[in-house]
C-alpha positions in Angstrom: 217.5 -22.4 -41.0 216.5 -19.7 -38.5 218.8 -17.6 -39.8 217.8 -17.5 -43.7 213.9 -16.9 -42.1 215.0 -13.9 -40.6 217.3 -12.5 -43.5 214.4 -13.2 -46.0 212.1 -12.0 -43.9 214.4 -8.7 -43.6 214.3 -8.2 -47.4 210.6 -9.1 -47.8 210.0 -6.3 -45.5 212.2 -3.9 -47.3 210.9 -5.0 -50.2 207.2 -4.0 -49.2 208.4 -0.8 -47.8 209.8 0.1 -51.2 207.5 -1.4 -53.2 204.6 0.1 -51.4 206.1 3.3 -51.5 206.3 3.4 -55.2 202.9 1.8 -55.3 201.0 4.5 -53.7 203.0 7.2 -55.9 201.9 5.3 -59.5 198.3 5.3 -57.4 198.0 8.7 -57.1 199.4 9.2 -60.6 196.8 6.6 -62.2 194.0 8.5 -60.0 194.9 12.1 -61.6 195.0 10.7 -65.1 191.7 8.9 -65.0 190.0 11.7 -63.1 189.4 9.6 -59.8 191.7 12.0 -58.0 188.5 14.6 -57.7 186.3 11.3 -56.5 185.8 9.3 -53.7 187.1 6.7 -55.4 190.1 7.4 -55.6 190.3 7.4 -51.2 189.0 3.6 -51.9 192.1 3.0 -54.5 194.9 4.7 -52.1 193.4 2.6 -49.3 193.7 -0.5 -51.2 196.9 0.1 -52.2 198.2 0.7 -48.8 196.4 -1.8 -47.2 197.7 -4.8 -49.8 200.7 -6.0 -47.7 197.9 -6.9 -44.7 195.2 -8.4 -47.7 197.9 -10.6 -48.9 199.7 -11.6 -45.7 196.7 -12.5 -43.6 195.3 -14.4 -46.6 198.5 -16.4 -47.0 198.8 -16.8 -43.2 195.3 -18.2 -43.1 195.1 -20.4 -46.2 198.6 -21.1 -47.6 200.4 -21.0 -44.0 197.6 -22.7 -41.9 198.0 -19.9 -38.7 194.6 -18.2 -38.4 196.0 -16.9 -35.1 199.1 -15.4 -37.3 196.3 -13.9 -39.7 194.2 -12.1 -36.9 197.6 -10.9 -35.2 198.5 -8.9 -38.5 195.4 -7.4 -38.5 194.7 -6.7 -34.8 198.5 -5.8 -34.7 198.7 -3.5 -38.1 195.9 -1.4 -36.5 197.6 -0.9 -33.0 200.6 0.0 -35.0 199.5 2.3 -37.5 198.3 4.7 -35.1 201.4 4.2 -33.2 203.0 5.1 -36.6 201.2 8.2 -36.7 202.1 9.3 -33.4 205.7 8.5 -33.3 205.9 10.5 -37.2 204.4 13.4 -35.1 207.2 13.2 -32.4 210.0 13.0 -34.4 209.1 15.3 -37.6 206.7 18.2 -36.3 207.9 21.8 -35.3 205.2 22.2 -33.1 203.2 24.5 -35.7 201.2 21.3 -36.9 197.4 21.1 -36.6 197.0 18.5 -34.5 193.2 17.8 -34.7 191.4 15.9 -36.6 188.8 17.0 -38.8 185.1 16.0 -39.8 185.8 13.6 -42.2 188.8 11.8 -39.6 186.2 11.4 -36.8 184.0 9.7 -39.1 186.4 7.3 -40.3 187.6 7.1 -36.4 184.4 6.3 -35.5 183.6 3.6 -38.2 186.9 2.0 -37.0 186.0 1.8 -33.8 182.6 0.0 -34.5 184.2 -2.6 -36.7 187.6 -3.3 -34.5 184.7 -3.6 -31.7 182.9 -6.1 -33.7 185.9 -8.2 -34.8 186.1 -8.1 -31.0 183.0 -9.6 -30.3 183.6 -12.2 -32.7 186.7 -13.2 -31.0 185.0 -13.4 -27.5 181.7 -15.5 -28.9 184.4 -17.7 -30.7 182.5 -18.6 -33.3 179.4 -19.7 -31.5 177.2 -18.1 -33.9 177.1 -19.3 -37.2 176.2 -20.2 -40.5 177.9 -23.6 -42.1 181.6 -22.5 -41.8 180.5 -18.6 -41.9 180.7 -16.9 -39.0 177.7 -14.5 -38.7 180.3 -11.6 -37.4 181.9 -12.0 -41.0 178.6 -10.6 -42.4 178.0 -8.0 -40.0 181.6 -6.5 -40.5 181.0 -6.5 -44.6 177.8 -4.8 -44.0 179.5 -2.4 -41.7 182.3 -1.5 -44.3 179.6 -0.9 -46.8 177.3 1.1 -45.2 180.0 3.0 -43.6 181.7 4.2 -47.2 178.0 4.9 -48.6 177.9 7.2 -45.4 181.6 8.9 -46.0 180.5 9.3 -49.5 177.2 10.8 -48.8 178.9 13.0 -45.8 181.9 14.3 -48.2 179.3 14.8 -51.3 177.2 17.0 -48.6 180.5 19.1 -47.5 181.2 20.6 -51.3 179.6 23.7 -51.3 176.8 23.8 -54.1 178.2 24.4 -57.9 182.1 24.0 -56.6 182.7 20.5 -58.1 180.5 22.3 -61.1 182.8 24.9 -61.2 185.7 22.8 -61.5 187.5 22.2 -64.6 187.2 19.1 -66.1 190.8 16.8 -65.8 192.7 16.9 -68.8 192.6 13.6 -71.6 194.8 11.3 -70.3 197.8 10.5 -72.0 197.3 6.7 -73.6 200.9 5.7 -73.5 201.4 7.4 -69.8 198.3 6.0 -68.8 199.5 1.8 -69.9 202.6 2.6 -68.6 201.4 3.5 -65.4 199.1 0.6 -65.2 201.8 -1.9 -66.5 204.4 -0.6 -63.4 201.4 -1.1 -60.9 200.7 -4.5 -62.0 204.3 -5.0 -61.9 205.1 -3.8 -57.8 201.3 -5.3 -57.0 203.0 -8.4 -58.1 205.9 -8.0 -56.0 204.1 -6.8 -52.9 202.1 -10.1 -53.3 205.2 -12.2 -53.4 206.9 -10.5 -50.3 203.7 -10.1 -48.5 204.0 -14.1 -49.2 207.3 -14.7 -48.2 206.5 -12.0 -44.6 203.4 -14.9 -43.6 205.9 -18.2 -44.2 209.0 -16.6 -42.9 207.4 -15.3 -39.7 205.7 -18.3 -38.9 209.1 -20.2 -39.1 210.1 -17.5 -36.7 207.7 -18.0 -34.4 208.5 -21.6 -34.3 211.9 -21.4 -33.9 212.2 -19.1 -31.0 209.2 -19.7 -29.2 207.7 -16.2 -29.4 204.6 -17.8 -30.5 202.3 -16.4 -33.4 200.2 -14.4 -31.1 203.9 -11.8 -30.5 205.1 -12.6 -34.0 202.1 -11.6 -35.7 201.0 -8.3 -33.8 204.5 -7.1 -33.3 206.9 -8.2 -36.3 204.3 -9.5 -39.6 202.2 -5.6 -38.5 204.9 -3.9 -38.5 206.4 -4.9 -41.7 202.8 -5.0 -43.4 202.3 -1.5 -42.0 205.4 0.3 -44.1 203.2 1.6 -46.9 201.5 3.4 -44.5 204.4 4.9 -42.9 205.4 5.9 -46.0 202.0 7.6 -47.1 201.8 9.3 -43.5 205.0 10.7 -43.1 204.5 12.6 -46.3 201.3 13.7 -45.0 202.9 15.3 -41.9 206.0 16.6 -44.0 203.5 18.8 -45.7 201.7 20.0 -42.7 198.5 18.1 -43.2 197.9 15.9 -40.1 194.1 15.4 -41.0 195.5 13.9 -44.7 197.9 11.9 -42.6 195.1 10.4 -39.7 193.0 9.9 -43.2 195.2 7.2 -44.1 195.5 5.5 -41.1 192.0 5.6 -39.8 191.1 4.7 -43.8 193.7 1.7 -43.6 192.9 0.4 -40.4 188.9 0.5 -41.4 190.1 -1.5 -44.7 192.0 -3.9 -42.3 189.1 -5.0 -40.5 187.2 -5.9 -43.9 189.8 -8.0 -44.8 189.0 -10.7 -41.7 185.6 -10.7 -43.3 187.2 -12.0 -46.6 189.5 -14.0 -45.0 186.8 -15.9 -42.8 185.1 -16.6 -45.7 188.4 -18.6 -47.6 188.9 -20.4 -43.9 186.8 -23.6 -44.3 187.8 -25.2 -41.5 185.2 -22.9 -39.1 185.4 -20.2 -37.7 188.3 -17.6 -38.5 188.0 -15.9 -34.8 187.6 -18.8 -33.2 191.6 -19.9 -33.3 192.3 -16.4 -31.7 194.4 -16.9 -28.7 193.9 -14.9 -25.4 196.4 -12.4 -26.8 194.3 -11.2 -29.5 192.0 -9.6 -27.7 194.1 -7.4 -25.9 195.4 -5.9 -28.8 191.9 -5.1 -30.5 191.0 -3.5 -27.4 194.8 -1.5 -27.4 193.9 -0.3 -30.8 190.2 1.0 -29.7 191.9 2.9 -26.6 194.6 4.1 -29.1 191.7 5.7 -31.5 190.0 7.2 -28.1 193.0 8.8 -27.1 193.1 10.5 -30.6 189.3 11.6 -30.4 189.9 12.7 -26.8 192.0 15.0 -27.6 190.3 16.6 -30.6 187.0 16.8 -28.6 188.8 18.4 -25.5 191.6 20.3 -27.6 194.3 18.4 -25.3 197.7 20.7 -26.1 200.0 19.7 -23.1 203.3 19.3 -23.4 206.3 16.9 -22.3 209.8 18.6 -23.3 207.9 20.0 -26.7 206.4 16.6 -27.4 202.3 16.1 -27.3 201.0 14.1 -24.5 198.9 12.4 -27.0 201.4 11.1 -29.3 203.4 10.5 -26.6 200.4 8.5 -24.4 199.5 6.4 -27.7 203.4 5.7 -28.2 203.8 4.7 -24.6 200.4 2.5 -24.6 201.4 0.6 -27.7 204.8 -0.1 -26.7 203.6 -1.7 -23.0 201.2 -3.3 -24.4 203.7 -5.2 -26.9 205.8 -5.6 -24.0 202.7 -7.3 -22.1 201.6 -9.3 -24.9 205.5 -11.1 -25.6 205.0 -11.8 -21.1 201.7 -13.3 -22.4 202.7 -15.9 -25.4 
């Protein structure tokens, strides 16, 4: 039984990686066809696409499998894993010429992600004591923070556009109806594939946690988080390969913001009380690790840390080391 669980978990993870990568490409093509690539909604579309596995697997773990702790681990673990992915890919792909700093858009999304993770961490500490019916009061706070943050990001990006620049751009060419229809069908097919694969991931992760005795906290924060972060890895790798660290960081921090917003949706669908009340003690540690890793990148940006060890930037090495040590600690806390 455990062998089949591992087999289906790995197959589902491979499917998420392949379908997520293709879905990202098709989403960018759709944005260009419809003109969304020139608008803020294009950023929303890409964030939703790359976070689709987290959304489905988190809802599946909570509502279908009945493991809210696994759902929380998937989100907190994915956020930490995303930042570790950024550090790992920077280490293995960058030759030393890449500008390893966050731009102003990145800084806004990074600080917004810190605020939202802090709210989710407070919700775990309070453990559902503040609630209205079955809804934890931190849920509308997280949702409101996400909406306000997106509005601020939209205004900021609009203000950064020089006067007359947007008006001087040539309008996008008219969309090809046949190509547009084909793209929509492909996106729907790939999204459905990810939904099925993510549900399989949730179910098999729960089976592996029980059979191995590793527990839902470690399996959710490590195995399930890595599997659902594979689309972010593909997009981040592509951005770093073309020499755009800000683009790669923007994808990571944007996904982390959307991941925390998923917790609000999941709590609304969890009718047995507060979702955060179900968190085991290791969840708070990984949430704090996510804040710590993001803080390392912010510190590096503001203070221009350029020290290297064997041609590897110390900030990336620090992020990766902290992540691996935290997973080791979490394994022994299970």
